[in-house]
N, CA, C and O of each residue as an XYZ file, in Angstrom:
308
protein
N     178.371    167.582      9.782
C     177.079    166.931      9.589
C     176.752    166.025     10.775
O     177.660    165.593     11.486
N     175.493    165.736     10.996
C     175.140    164.775     12.046
C     175.805    163.430     11.750
O     175.903    163.023     10.592
N     176.252    162.755     12.781
C     176.926    161.475     12.597
C     176.494    160.489     13.666
O     175.991    160.874     14.722
N     176.696    159.217     13.375
C     176.447    158.145     14.326
C     177.801    157.656     14.806
O     178.677    157.354     13.996
N     177.979    157.578     16.118
C     179.223    157.050     16.676
C     179.076    155.540     16.802
O     178.073    155.046     17.318
N     180.071    154.821     16.333
C     180.016    153.363     16.335
C     181.275    152.806     16.974
O     182.310    152.704     16.315
N     181.200    152.436     18.273
C     182.344    151.753     18.868
C     182.514    150.440     18.116
O     181.541    149.713     17.914
N     183.715    150.136     17.709
C     183.908    149.032     16.781
C     184.845    147.989     17.350
O     185.937    148.307     17.822
N     184.410    146.739     17.301
C     185.222    145.597     17.700
C     185.563    144.836     16.430
O     184.680    144.572     15.615
N     186.815    144.484     16.248
C     187.239    143.862     15.000
C     186.554    142.523     14.750
O     186.329    142.188     13.587
N     186.215    141.748     15.751
C     185.393    140.547     15.586
C     186.001    139.443     14.743
O     187.222    139.322     14.640
N     185.137    138.639     14.143
C     185.510    137.463     13.361
C     186.176    137.898     12.065
O     185.524    138.488     11.203
N     187.450    137.618     11.919
C     188.220    138.057     10.756
C     187.830    137.332      9.471
O     188.236    137.750      8.386
N     187.048    136.254      9.570
C     186.666    135.514      8.359
C     185.440    136.129      7.687
O     185.181    135.841      6.519
N     184.686    136.961      8.388
C     183.497    137.617      7.814
C     183.844    139.076      7.555
O     183.838    139.886      8.482
N     184.146    139.420      6.304
C     184.613    140.756      5.968
C     183.752    141.384      4.880
O     183.096    140.686      4.106
N     183.766    142.721      4.833
C     183.135    143.472      3.751
C     183.920    144.753      3.553
O     184.635    145.194      4.453
N     183.790    145.348      2.388
C     184.488    146.591      2.075
C     183.582    147.773      2.360
O     182.376    147.719      2.118
N     184.176    148.846      2.879
C     183.481    150.121      3.034
C     184.347    151.192      2.385
O     185.530    150.975      2.125
N     183.750    152.340      2.127
C     184.489    153.477      1.589
C     184.680    154.475      2.725
O     183.711    154.909      3.348
N     185.920    154.833      2.989
C     186.269    155.785      4.038
C     187.146    156.855      3.418
O     188.262    156.572      2.982
N     186.645    158.090      3.374
C     187.391    159.193      2.759
C     187.879    158.825      1.358
O     189.042    159.046      1.019
N     186.991    158.268      0.561
C     187.252    157.877     -0.835
C     188.205    156.696     -0.977
O     188.650    156.409     -2.089
N     188.531    156.006      0.107
C     189.398    154.829      0.042
C     188.616    153.600      0.481
O     187.820    153.662      1.418
N     188.849    152.480     -0.205
C     188.184    151.231      0.158
C     188.963    150.573      1.297
O     190.181    150.412      1.217
N     188.242    150.193      2.364
C     188.840    149.543      3.526
C     188.047    148.280      3.822
O     186.816    148.298      3.818
N     188.748    147.191      4.076
C     188.091    145.932      4.410
C     187.942    145.850      5.932
O     188.919    145.979      6.670
N     186.700    145.633      6.390
C     186.435    145.526      7.826
C     185.679    144.229      8.089
O     185.147    143.615      7.165
N     185.635    143.820      9.347
C     184.841    142.636      9.674
C     183.371    143.001      9.561
O     182.975    144.129      9.854
N     182.574    142.047      9.138
C     181.159    142.295      8.870
C     180.320    142.022     10.109
O     180.490    141.000     10.774
N     179.435    142.922     10.403
C     178.446    142.751     11.466
C     177.112    142.417     10.809
O     176.974    142.544      9.593
N     176.148    142.001     11.586
C     174.877    141.582     11.002
C     174.012    142.759     10.570
O     173.047    142.558      9.833
N     174.320    143.972     10.999
C     173.519    145.135     10.621
C     174.214    145.887      9.492
O     175.426    146.094      9.542
N     173.472    146.290      8.492
C     174.032    147.041      7.374
C     173.770    148.526      7.555
O     172.674    148.926      7.950
N     174.765    149.335      7.269
C     174.635    150.786      7.312
C     174.843    151.301      5.901
O     175.851    150.985      5.269
N     173.908    152.088      5.402
C     174.028    152.637      4.051
C     173.898    154.152      4.122
O     172.975    154.681      4.742
N     174.820    154.830      3.488
C     174.785    156.288      3.366
C     174.639    156.988      4.712
O     173.813    157.888      4.866
N     175.427    156.578      5.660
C     175.461    157.244      6.959
C     176.814    157.887      7.158
O     177.817    157.411      6.626
N     176.849    158.962      7.918
C     178.123    159.509      8.349
C     178.425    158.854      9.685
O     177.696    159.038     10.659
N     179.514    158.083      9.719
C     179.882    157.347     10.931
C     181.213    157.826     11.462
O     182.111    158.168     10.693
N     181.340    157.850     12.762
C     182.640    158.003     13.413
C     182.887    156.663     14.089
O     182.206    156.310     15.051
N     183.869    155.916     13.579
C     184.177    154.586     14.094
C     185.551    154.653     14.736
O     186.558    154.841     14.054
N     185.586    154.496     16.058
C     186.831    154.720     16.781
C     188.007    153.926     16.227
O     189.104    154.471     16.102
N     187.810    152.663     15.894
C     188.929    151.836     15.447
C     189.436    152.213     14.056
O     190.545    151.829     13.683
N     188.641    152.959     13.280
C     189.081    153.407     11.964
C     189.527    154.856     11.968
O     190.407    155.232     11.193
N     188.939    155.674     12.823
C     189.265    157.100     12.852
C     190.497    157.390     13.702
O     191.043    158.492     13.646
N     190.932    156.427     14.476
C     192.128    156.584     15.310
C     193.149    155.561     14.837
O     192.832    154.378     14.706
N     194.364    156.005     14.583
C     195.437    155.106     14.145
C     195.755    154.134     15.278
O     196.360    154.520     16.279
N     195.350    152.883     15.122
C     195.494    151.881     16.175
C     196.938    151.460     16.405
O     197.231    150.785     17.392
N     197.844    151.845     15.516
C     199.265    151.521     15.682
C     200.055    152.667     16.299
O     201.268    152.559     16.475
N     199.378    153.764     16.629
C     200.055    154.947     17.143
C     199.571    155.212     18.570
O     198.497    155.777     18.775
N     200.376    154.796     19.554
C     199.971    154.934     20.964
C     199.785    156.386     21.380
O     198.926    156.681     22.211
N     200.569    157.292     20.819
C     200.435    158.716     21.164
C     199.085    159.234     20.668
O     198.363    159.904     21.406
N     198.750    158.920     19.423
C     197.464    159.359     18.888
C     196.310    158.742     19.678
O     195.342    159.434     19.994
N     196.400    157.452     20.000
C     195.328    156.814     20.771
C     195.140    157.512     22.111
O     194.006    157.760     22.520
N     196.237    157.835     22.806
C     196.100    158.507     24.114
C     195.473    159.886     23.981
O     194.682    160.295     24.831
N     195.822    160.606     22.919
C     195.239    161.933     22.710
C     193.748    161.825     22.362
O     192.933    162.596     22.869
N     193.402    160.884     21.512
C     192.018    160.742     21.073
C     191.102    160.265     22.193
O     189.927    160.633     22.228
N     191.619    159.460     23.098
C     190.803    158.983     24.221
C     190.242    160.169     25.008
O     189.126    160.098     25.523
N     191.003    161.247     25.101
C     190.553    162.436     25.824
C     189.334    163.086     25.143
O     188.580    163.811     25.792
N     189.140    162.830     23.847
C     188.029    163.428     23.101
C     186.795    162.531     23.051
O     185.741    162.958     22.579
N     186.913    161.295     23.529
C     185.811    160.333     23.396
C     184.506    160.827     24.020
O     183.449    160.678     23.407
N     184.545    161.394     25.184
C     183.311    161.874     25.834
C     182.597    162.884     24.942
O     181.383    162.806     24.752
N     183.351    163.827     24.401
C     182.765    164.848     23.533
C     182.238    164.227     22.236
O     181.138    164.561     21.794
N     182.998    163.343     21.636
C     182.575    162.715     20.382
C     181.271    161.966     20.575
O     180.337    162.142     19.794
N     181.193    161.131     21.608
C     179.977    160.336     21.822
C     178.805    161.201     22.278
O     177.665    160.928     21.904
N     179.057    162.224     23.067
C     177.945    163.055     23.544
C     177.368    163.942     22.440
O     176.205    164.335     22.524
N     178.145    164.264     21.412
C     177.654    165.109     20.328
C     177.113    164.314     19.142
O     176.595    164.894     18.188
N     177.231    163.001     19.199
C     176.729    162.165     18.102
C     175.205    162.211     18.049
O     174.549    162.329     19.084
N     174.650    162.121     16.861
C     173.205    162.039     16.693
C     172.691    160.796     17.419
O     171.628    160.821     18.039
N     173.460    159.713     17.331
C     173.161    158.484     18.073
C     174.466    157.703     18.230
O     175.446    157.948     17.528
N     174.449    156.773     19.156
C     175.585    155.877     19.377
C     175.045    154.466     19.258
O     174.100    154.087     19.951
N     175.650    153.697     18.379
C     175.214    152.326     18.132
C     176.291    151.384     18.648
O     177.470    151.553     18.337
N     175.891    150.402     19.426
C     176.841    149.428     19.965
C     176.397    148.023     19.595
O     175.217    147.685     19.693
N     177.344    147.217     19.174
C     177.070    145.812     18.850
C     177.588    144.972     20.001
O     178.778    145.022     20.310
N     176.720    144.200     20.643
C     177.107    143.403     21.793
C     177.166    141.905     21.500
O     177.502    141.118     22.385
N     176.852    141.512     20.304
C     176.788    140.078     20.014
C     177.802    139.593     19.044
O     177.836    138.403     18.730
C-alpha cells in the first residue's frame, strides 16, 4: 500500500503516546503533529536499533524506501 516515510528522532522522553504497530502497542515520544490511519514506515521502529548488523543492512535500502514513499515527512523542531 502507499506509505509515508517518517524519519524519526526519539526526542523528549517525557512527552509520550501509544501507537499500534503490527497489532502491538508501542510507546513513542510525542510530536506536535497527529497521524491517524496512515501507513507509515518509521526508520527507528522498523529497524531493530539494538542490532548493528540489521541497521547496516537496512541503511542500504534507505534510498529505495524514501524514493518509493508516497511522501516523506520530517520533523525539524
